[in-house]
C-alpha positions in Angstrom: 105.0 57.1 92.8 106.0 60.2 94.8 104.5 63.2 93.0 105.7 66.8 93.4 102.9 69.4 93.0 103.4 73.2 93.3 101.3 76.2 92.9 102.8 79.6 92.5 101.5 82.9 91.4 103.2 85.4 89.0 102.3 88.8 87.8 102.7 89.9 84.1 102.5 93.4 83.0 99.6 94.3 80.7 100.4 95.1 77.2 100.3 98.8 76.4 100.2 99.6 80.2 103.3 98.9 82.1 101.7 100.2 85.4 99.2 97.3 85.5 99.8 93.6 85.8 97.7 90.5 85.6 98.2 87.6 88.1 98.7 84.2 86.7 98.6 80.8 88.6 101.4 78.3 87.7 100.7 74.6 88.4 103.7 72.2 88.2 103.4 68.5 88.6 106.6 66.4 88.2 108.1 69.1 86.1 105.1 69.3 83.8 103.9 73.1 84.0 100.7 74.9 83.0 99.7 78.6 83.6 96.5 80.3 83.3 95.2 83.8 84.2 93.1 84.6 87.2 91.6 87.7 85.9 93.0 89.7 88.9 94.5 92.9 87.9 96.9 94.8 90.2 99.4 97.7 90.2 102.6 96.4 88.8 104.8 98.0 91.6 102.6 96.4 94.2 103.5 92.7 93.3 106.1 91.0 95.6 107.3 88.0 93.5 109.2 86.3 96.2 106.2 86.3 98.6 103.7 85.9 95.6 101.5 88.4 96.9 100.4 92.1 96.7 102.1 94.6 99.0 99.9 97.0 100.9 97.5 97.3 103.8 94.2 98.5 102.2 91.2 96.2 101.9 91.6 95.6 98.1 95.1 94.3 98.8 94.0 92.0 101.7 91.2 90.7 99.6 93.5 89.8 96.7 96.0 88.1 99.0 93.1 86.1 100.6 91.8 85.2 97.3 95.2 83.8 96.1 95.6 81.8 99.3 92.0 80.4 98.7 93.0 79.5 95.2 96.2 77.8 96.1 94.3 75.8 98.8 91.6 74.8 96.3 94.3 73.6 93.8 96.1 71.6 96.5 92.8 70.1 97.8 92.1 68.9 94.3 95.5 67.3 93.9 95.1 65.6 97.4 91.5 64.4 96.6 92.8 62.8 93.2 95.8 61.3 94.7 93.7 59.8 97.5 91.1 58.4 95.3 93.1 57.2 92.3 96.7 57.1 93.5 98.2 58.5 90.3 97.6 62.3 89.4 97.5 63.8 86.0 97.9 67.5 85.5 95.1 67.6 82.9 92.8 66.1 85.4 93.6 68.6 88.0 92.9 71.4 85.6 89.6 69.9 84.5 88.5 69.5 88.2 89.4 73.1 88.8 87.2 74.2 86.0 84.4 71.6 86.5 84.3 72.5 90.1 83.1 76.2 89.1 79.5 77.2 89.0 77.7 75.7 86.0 77.9 78.5 83.7 79.5 81.4 85.7 76.1 83.2 85.5 75.5 83.4 89.3 77.8 86.0 90.9 79.6 86.1 87.5 78.5 87.4 84.2 75.0 88.4 85.4 73.9 90.7 88.2 72.4 88.9 91.1 68.9 90.2 90.4 69.0 88.7 86.7 70.7 85.4 87.8 67.5 83.6 88.9 65.3 81.1 87.2 65.9 78.4 84.8 69.4 78.4 83.1 68.0 79.1 79.6 66.2 82.2 80.9 69.4 83.3 82.5 71.2 83.0 79.3 68.3 84.9 77.6 68.8 87.6 80.2 72.6 87.6 79.4 71.9 88.0 75.7 69.6 90.9 76.4 72.2 92.6 78.6 74.8 92.1 75.9 72.6 93.7 73.2 72.0 90.4 71.3 68.8 90.1 69.6 66.3 87.5 70.6 66.4 85.9 67.0 70.2 85.6 67.1 70.0 84.3 70.7 67.5 81.6 69.7 69.7 80.5 66.7 72.7 80.2 69.1 70.6 78.2 71.5 69.4 76.0 68.7 73.0 75.3 67.7 74.1 74.5 71.1 71.3 72.0 71.5 71.5 70.4 68.1 75.4 70.1 67.8 75.8 67.9 71.0 76.9 65.0 68.9 79.8 67.0 67.6 80.9 68.2 70.9 80.8 64.4 72.1 82.8 63.4 69.1 85.5 66.1 69.8 85.8 64.9 73.3 86.2 61.4 72.3 88.8 62.3 69.7 90.9 64.4 72.2 94.1 63.3 73.5 93.0 63.1 77.1 92.9 59.8 79.0 89.6 58.0 79.3 89.0 59.1 82.9 89.2 62.8 81.9 87.2 62.3 78.7 84.5 60.8 80.8 84.5 63.8 83.3 84.3 66.2 80.4 81.4 64.3 78.8 79.5 64.1 82.1 80.0 67.7 82.9 78.9 68.7 79.3 75.9 66.6 79.5 75.0 67.9 82.9 75.3 71.5 81.8 73.3 70.8 78.6 70.4 69.3 80.6 70.5 72.3 82.8 70.5 74.5 79.8 67.7 72.8 77.9 65.3 72.5 80.8 62.4 75.0 80.5 
């Protein structure tokens, strides 16, 4: 089957602030469409919808435009990998691979400053809890819930409407992350 896959970027104005916009990516596979936010905030008047990029010559503008190009290339690479390996492509699988491809928990170069994003995963989560002002007692109860409710998560994955291949990917990703999390 000849599949049509496109990636475009759109800017949507932020509620209560017409001067700012958030950039969204829109993936379309054979007329099925999904959008999700990229957490990139720009000045609304700087967005060029036809070119799907930010207008300007400053470093921030150049960085955002390069980021968008890298994101589009990543999405297309994932599409091509799935097509090459399986033949048929499913939009849910592309989106799963986009998110599974991310760092395990978005702690390194993400939620935690570099100096705190070191050591075992559970200690990084403890650092994140401290930085967020969450007491150790509450953190420990959340950690216990995460560890003890694995069977419930697995049941939810199994009961989902995803195809078997994507369910297997989600389950493997979840189990890998849980193993990293509970390693002391």
